[in-house]
C-alpha positions as CSV (number, residue, x, y, z in Angstrom):
1,M,46.5,7.1,51.8
2,S,48.8,7.1,48.7
3,A,48.4,9.3,45.7
4,Q,47.0,6.6,43.6
5,A,44.4,5.7,46.2
6,Q,43.4,9.3,46.5
7,M,43.0,9.7,42.5
8,R,40.9,6.5,42.6
9,A,38.9,7.8,45.5
10,L,38.4,11.0,43.5
11,L,37.2,9.2,40.3
12,D,34.8,7.2,42.3
13,Q,33.3,10.5,43.9
14,L,33.1,12.1,40.4
15,M,32.0,8.8,38.2
16,G,30.3,6.5,40.4
17,T,30.7,2.7,40.6
18,A,30.7,2.2,36.8
19,R,33.4,4.2,35.9
20,D,35.8,1.3,34.8
21,G,33.2,-1.5,34.4
22,D,33.8,-3.2,37.6
23,E,31.0,-5.6,38.0
24,T,31.9,-6.7,41.6
25,R,31.4,-3.4,42.9
26,Q,27.9,-2.9,41.5
27,R,26.7,-5.8,43.3
28,V,25.8,-3.4,46.1
29,K,23.7,-0.7,45.3
30,F,23.2,2.7,47.0
31,T,19.5,1.7,48.0
32,D,20.8,-1.3,49.9
33,D,20.2,-1.3,53.8
34,R,23.9,-1.9,54.3
35,V,24.9,1.2,52.8
36,C,25.0,4.3,55.4
37,K,22.6,6.8,54.3
38,S,24.3,9.6,56.4
39,H,27.6,8.8,54.4
40,L,25.5,9.3,51.0
41,L,24.6,12.9,52.4
42,D,28.0,13.5,53.6
43,C,27.1,13.9,57.4
44,C,28.2,10.5,58.9
45,P,29.6,11.4,62.3
46,H,32.2,8.6,61.8
47,D,33.6,10.4,58.9
48,I,33.4,14.1,60.5
49,L,34.8,13.3,63.9
50,A,37.4,11.0,62.4
51,G,40.9,11.7,64.1
52,T,39.6,13.8,67.2
53,R,39.3,13.1,70.8
54,M,35.9,11.4,70.2
55,D,36.9,9.4,67.2
56,L,33.9,6.8,66.9
57,G,36.0,4.3,64.8
58,D,34.6,2.8,61.5
59,C,31.0,2.8,60.7
60,S,29.0,-0.5,60.9
61,K,27.7,0.2,57.5
62,I,29.4,0.6,54.2
63,H,31.1,3.8,52.9
64,D,31.8,4.2,49.4
65,L,32.4,7.5,47.6
66,A,31.3,5.8,44.4
67,L,27.8,5.0,46.1
68,R,27.7,8.6,47.0
69,A,28.1,9.7,43.6
70,D,25.5,7.1,42.2
71,Y,23.0,8.7,44.9
72,E,23.6,12.0,43.8
73,I,23.0,11.3,40.0
74,A,20.0,9.4,40.8
75,S,18.6,12.1,43.3
76,K,18.2,14.6,40.5
77,D,15.4,12.5,38.9
78,R,13.5,11.5,42.0
79,D,13.3,11.9,45.6
80,L,14.6,8.9,47.7
81,F,13.9,10.3,51.0
82,F,17.2,9.3,52.6
83,E,17.2,12.2,54.6
84,L,14.7,10.3,57.1
85,D,17.4,8.0,57.9
86,A,20.1,10.4,58.3
87,V,17.9,12.7,60.5
88,D,17.2,9.6,62.5
89,H,20.8,8.5,62.7
90,L,22.0,12.3,63.6
91,E,19.3,12.9,66.3
92,S,20.3,9.6,68.2
93,F,24.0,10.8,68.2
94,I,23.2,14.4,69.2
95,A,20.8,13.0,71.9
96,D,24.0,10.7,73.3
97,C,26.0,14.0,73.2
98,D,23.6,16.3,75.1
99,R,23.2,13.3,77.8
100,R,27.0,13.2,78.2
101,T,27.1,17.2,78.5
102,E,24.3,16.9,81.3
103,L,26.4,14.3,83.0
104,A,29.7,16.2,82.9
105,K,27.7,19.2,84.4
106,K,26.5,17.4,87.5
107,R,29.9,15.8,88.0
108,L,31.3,19.7,88.2
109,A,28.5,20.7,90.4
110,E,29.5,17.6,92.8
111,T,33.2,18.5,92.8
112,Q,33.5,22.1,92.7
113,E,32.7,24.6,95.8
114,E,29.3,25.9,96.1
115,I,29.3,29.7,94.9
116,S,26.4,32.3,95.3
117,A,24.2,33.2,92.5
118,E,25.9,36.6,92.0
119,V,29.2,35.0,91.8
120,A,28.1,32.4,89.3
121,A,26.5,34.8,87.1
122,K,29.8,36.9,86.9
123,A,31.8,33.6,86.3
124,E,29.2,32.7,83.4
125,K,29.9,36.1,81.7
126,V,33.7,35.4,81.8
127,H,33.1,32.0,80.2
128,E,30.9,33.7,77.7
129,L,33.4,36.3,76.7
130,N,36.1,33.5,76.4
131,E,33.9,31.6,74.1
132,E,33.4,34.7,71.9
133,I,37.4,35.3,71.9
134,G,37.8,31.8,70.8
135,K,35.3,32.0,68.2
136,L,36.6,35.1,66.5
137,L,40.4,33.8,66.8
138,A,39.2,30.8,65.0
139,K,37.5,33.0,62.4
140,A,40.4,35.1,61.9
141,E,42.6,32.0,61.3
142,Q,40.4,30.7,58.7
143,L,40.1,34.1,56.9
144,G,44.0,34.4,57.1
145,A,44.2,30.9,55.5
146,E,41.8,31.7,52.7
147,G,43.6,35.0,51.8
148,N,41.2,37.6,53.2
149,V,43.7,39.7,55.1
150,D,41.7,42.9,55.6
151,E,38.8,40.7,57.1
152,A,41.1,39.1,59.3
153,Q,42.4,42.3,60.6
154,K,38.8,43.4,61.3
155,V,38.4,40.4,63.3
156,L,41.5,40.7,65.3
157,Q,40.2,44.4,66.3
158,E,37.2,42.9,67.4
159,V,39.1,40.3,69.5
160,E,40.9,43.3,71.1
161,R,37.7,44.8,72.0
162,V,36.3,41.7,73.7
163,R,39.6,41.1,75.3
164,S,39.1,44.5,77.3
165,R,35.5,43.5,78.3
166,K,36.9,40.3,79.4
167,R,39.2,41.8,81.7
168,E,36.8,44.1,83.3
169,A,34.6,40.9,83.9
170,E,37.6,39.0,85.6
171,E,38.3,42.0,87.7
172,E,34.5,42.0,88.9
173,Y,34.7,38.4,89.4
174,R,38.0,38.5,91.5
175,N,36.7,41.3,93.6
176,S,33.4,39.1,94.5
177,M,35.6,36.0,95.8
178,P,38.3,35.5,98.3
179,A,41.9,35.1,96.9
180,S,42.1,31.4,97.8
181,S,38.7,30.5,95.9
182,F,39.6,32.7,93.0
183,Q,43.0,30.9,92.4
184,Q,41.0,27.5,92.1
185,Q,40.4,26.5,88.5
186,K,36.7,26.9,87.6
187,L,35.7,24.7,84.7
188,R,32.8,24.7,82.4
189,V,31.3,22.1,80.0
190,C,30.8,23.4,76.4
191,E,27.5,23.2,75.1
192,V,28.4,22.1,71.7
193,C,31.0,19.3,72.1
194,S,30.9,18.5,75.8
195,A,34.4,19.4,76.3
196,Y,35.7,21.1,79.5
197,L,36.7,24.8,79.4
198,G,38.7,26.6,82.2
199,L,37.7,30.0,83.5
200,H,41.5,31.1,83.4
201,D,42.3,29.6,79.9
202,N,44.5,31.8,77.6
203,D,43.4,32.9,74.2
204,R,45.7,30.4,72.5
205,R,43.8,27.6,74.3
206,L,40.4,29.0,73.6
207,A,41.3,29.5,69.9
208,D,42.5,25.9,69.2
209,H,39.3,24.6,71.1
210,F,36.8,26.7,69.0
211,G,38.8,26.5,65.8
212,G,39.7,22.8,66.5
213,K,38.3,19.8,64.5
214,L,36.1,18.4,67.4
215,H,34.2,21.6,67.9
216,L,33.6,22.3,64.2
217,G,32.8,18.9,63.5
218,F,29.9,19.0,66.3
219,I,28.8,22.5,64.9
220,Q,28.7,20.9,61.3
221,I,26.7,17.7,62.5
222,R,24.2,20.1,64.3
223,E,24.0,22.4,61.4
224,K,23.5,19.7,59.1
225,L,20.8,18.2,61.3
226,E,18.7,21.5,61.2
227,Q,19.2,21.6,57.4
228,L,18.0,17.9,56.9
229,K,15.0,18.6,59.4
230,K,13.9,21.5,57.2
231,T,14.6,19.5,54.0
232,V,12.3,16.9,55.2
233,S,9.7,19.2,56.4
234,E,9.6,20.8,52.9
235,K,9.5,17.6,51.2
236,Q,6.8,16.2,53.3
237,E,4.7,19.5,52.6
238,K,5.2,19.1,48.9
239,R,4.3,15.6,49.1
240,N,1.3,16.2,51.1
241,Q,0.2,19.1,48.7
242,E,0.9,16.7,45.6
243,R,-1.4,14.1,47.7
244,L,-4.0,16.7,48.3
245,K,-4.0,17.9,44.8
246,R,-4.2,14.3,43.3
247,R,-7.2,13.6,45.8
248,E,-8.9,17.0,44.7
249,D,-8.4,15.8,40.9
250,R,-9.7,12.3,41.5
251,E,-12.8,14.0,43.5
252,R,-13.2,16.4,40.6
253,E,-13.1,13.4,38.0
254,E,-15.5,11.5,40.2
255,R,-17.9,14.5,40.4
256,M,-17.6,14.9,36.7
257,K,-18.4,11.0,36.0
258,R,-21.3,11.3,38.3
259,R,-22.5,14.4,36.6
260,T,-22.2,12.6,33.3
261,R,-23.8,9.5,34.6
262,S,-26.8,11.4,36.1
263,R,-27.2,13.3,32.8
264,S,-26.9,10.2,30.5
265,K,-29.6,8.7,33.1
266,E,-31.6,12.0,32.9
267,R,-31.6,11.7,29.1
268,K,-32.5,7.9,29.0
269,R,-35.3,8.7,31.3
270,S,-36.3,11.6,29.1
271,R,-36.3,9.3,26.2
272,S,-37.9,6.7,28.0
273,R,-40.9,9.1,28.9
274,E,-41.2,10.4,25.5
275,R,-41.5,7.0,24.3
276,R,-44.0,6.1,26.7
277,R,-45.9,9.3,26.0
278,H,-45.6,8.7,22.3
279,R,-46.9,5.1,22.8
280,S,-49.7,6.2,25.2
281,R,-50.7,8.7,22.6
282,S,-50.6,6.4,19.8
283,S,-52.5,3.9,21.8
284,S,-55.2,6.3,22.6
285,R,-55.5,7.4,19.2
286,E,-55.8,3.9,18.0
287,K,-58.4,3.4,20.9
288,R,-60.4,6.5,19.8
289,R,-60.3,5.1,16.2
290,S,-61.3,1.6,17.2
291,R,-63.9,3.2,19.4
292,S,-65.3,5.4,16.5
293,R,-65.3,2.4,14.1
294,S,-67.0,0.4,16.4
295,R,-69.7,3.2,17.0
296,D,-69.9,3.7,13.3
297,R,-70.5,0.1,12.8
298,E,-72.9,-0.1,15.8
299,R,-74.8,2.8,14.1
300,K,-74.9,1.1,10.8
301,R,-76.0,-2.2,12.3
302,R,-78.7,-0.5,14.3
303,H,-79.9,1.6,10.9
304,R,-79.9,-1.7,9.1
305,S,-81.8,-3.6,11.9
306,R,-84.4,-0.6,11.9
307,S,-84.9,-0.4,8.5
308,R,-85.2,-4.2,8.4
309,S,-87.7,-4.3,11.4
310,K,-89.7,-1.5,9.6
311,G,-90.0,-3.3,6.5
312,R,-91.1,-6.3,8.1
313,R,-93.7,-4.9,10.7
314,R,-95.9,-3.3,8.0
315,S,-99.4,-4.8,8.1
316,P,-101.9,-5.3,5.1
317,R,-103.9,-2.1,6.6
318,D,-101.1,0.0,6.0
319,R,-100.4,-1.1,2.8
320,S,-104.0,-0.4,1.9
321,R,-103.8,3.0,3.5
322,D,-100.6,3.8,1.3
323,R,-102.4,2.6,-1.6
324,S,-105.4,4.8,-1.0
325,S,-103.2,7.7,-0.3
326,K,-101.4,7.4,-3.7
327,H,-104.6,7.1,-5.4
328,K,-106.0,10.1,-3.6
329,S,-102.9,12.2,-4.6
330,S,-103.2,11.2,-7.9
331,R,-107.0,12.3,-8.2
332,D,-106.0,15.5,-6.7
333,R,-103.3,16.1,-9.2
334,S,-106.0,15.3,-11.9
335,S,-108.6,17.6,-10.4
336,R,-105.9,20.5,-10.3
337,D,-104.9,19.9,-13.9
338,R,-108.6,20.4,-14.7
339,S,-109.2,23.4,-12.9
340,R,-106.2,24.9,-14.6
341,D,-107.5,24.0,-18.2
342,R,-111.0,25.7,-17.3
343,G,-109.3,28.7,-16.1
344,R,-107.2,29.1,-19.3
345,K,-110.2,28.8,-21.4
346,E,-112.3,31.1,-19.6
347,K,-109.3,33.7,-19.8
348,S,-108.8,33.2,-23.6
349,S,-112.7,33.8,-24.0
350,S,-112.6,36.9,-21.9
351,E,-109.7,38.2,-23.5
352,R,-111.5,38.0,-26.8
353,R,-114.5,39.8,-25.8
354,Q,-112.5,42.8,-24.3
355,E,-110.0,43.4,-27.3
356,S,-112.1,46.4,-28.3
357,M,-111.9,48.0,-25.1
358,N,-109.5,51.3,-24.6
359,G,-105.9,50.9,-23.1
360,K,-107.0,51.8,-19.6
361,S,-109.3,48.7,-19.5
362,E,-106.7,46.7,-21.3
363,S,-104.1,47.4,-18.7
364,R,-106.6,46.6,-16.0
365,R,-107.5,43.4,-17.5
366,S,-103.8,42.6,-17.9
367,E,-103.2,43.4,-14.3
368,E,-106.2,41.3,-13.4
369,R,-104.9,38.5,-15.5
370,E,-101.5,38.7,-14.1
371,A,-103.2,38.8,-10.6
372,G,-105.1,35.7,-11.6
373,E,-102.1,33.9,-12.9
374,I,-100.3,34.8,-9.5
């Protein structure tokens, strides 16, 4: 790639598809199904393993750094959940790699001589120490390239300690097997990248393998897969919590609405009850009033009818009796008036006769007069 193409790719990665107003490039969006979602998340195996022994060639989907820049800008505002597609892609690739590893193990078990369990355990220990030495050497080279000389020296010291342990393990393995069998190359399949490793490989060979692009690429893919799984689980949990919260909010709103409805219904019922009570009371009052009025009218009517019937039912005999009683009462009144006049005349004559008497007789007379008057 020329310097100009590298600069163009760098600008695309930083500014996206619309950096220079090219409308033809904007026809394909990063949300299109033809775009590789693993490439947008920088974990496509076609890019990571390019130029290695397991180069997969070009991806069947679109790879564009400008689309990755557009995705990174859009992902800040909302979750697009492209991690699910990338997880499916990487899981299928890792499953295929693990399947090849198991087939290689079976092929080695068929071709190599059978050894006892004790010898196999010692050989496994030598392989593990070789793997540890290779990883430490690759780490020391990386630290030296970054300029951390002190850290690289510490790692090299650790390499020397592991080498001494490896020599002891090799000596035990050599003593447990005959010389003819020991000279035979014992191979082992790498669990990460399914490559073959020899039991008697030197440190340089091991460092090249564990620090090589193929092994580190598979480590990157596996780590990215675990990271994406964790991210997907966190996002799903967050989304479930948001859904649960929205559901609780909706249920709370529904409860509040039901409560308000029930309260309004209860108020309407109470108002209707009060209205019915008021109506019943007013109607009962009107009934009582109407009854009392009807009773009064009935009483008046009966009284009138009785008075009329009394006036109509008087006979001539009763009328004569009334007249005689009236005449008799008038005669009684006249007789009483006559007797009163006589008594007054008698009292006046007796007063004249006794004027000459003493005070005692006068007082008696006065008392008798008063008594007579009473």
